N, C-alpha and C positions, 0 to 999 in steps of 0.2 A: 432810307438818307438820301437815294437817286429821285424820286418819288416827289419829294420834300425840295429840295434841292431846284427839281424845274422850274417851277414859279419864281425863285429868284434868279436862275438864270434869265427867264426873259424879262425881268424887271431891271437885272442889269444891263445888258444889250437895249432895253428901250430909253433907258437914261445913259446913254453914250458912255459904259464904262471904261475908262483907261484900258484893262485887260482886253478889250475888245477892240479897243482904235486902235491899239498896235503901239503905243504909247504907253511902253513900261516905264519909261522913263519920271513917268508921274507919281508912280509907286514908291514910297520912303522905306527906309529900312525899318521903320516900327510897323509900316503897314503888312507889310514880308512877315516881320516877326509876329503879330497878331492872328495871322493867317494859320503859318504853323503850327503856334500855340494852341487855336480852336481845334485845329482836323487832328493835331494829337492826342490831347486832353478830352477834347468835347468827341470823340468818336473812337480812334482806334482805344486808348486804354479803359474809359467806360464800356466798353462792350468786351472788353477783356473781362473786367470786374465783373459784370452781368452774368456773361456764361462760365466763368470759373464758380459763381455762387450761385447757378443752375445746378451742375455737376454737382461739385464736392458740399454745396453749404445744404440748410436747411429751408423748405418753403418759406418759411416765417422771414428767413431774413431775406429772401431773393424778393419777397413783397415787400419789406419795409426798402430795401433799397430801390425798387420801382419807385415809391412812392416820396421819396427823396431825391431822386433823378433832378426836378427842376432846381429842388436849393442848391444841389451842387452846381450844376449849372450855374445858375448865378454866383456863386461864390467863384469858379475857376471865372 
């Protein structure tokens, strides 16, 4: 996730994103809520489910979860 975030960081800096220019006032409450939602459901919970399935579940369920990850990401 860190390696994937580095190009996004570069693009944000080049596009003069408000976060890097210091003007946090340009971010609305819905922007902050979207960032919070994405960080919780897009990373923390999905990794928790993946590693729980890896330790407790069967390999068939784990491979199904891996292939269905893009679908769940689109839904969330």
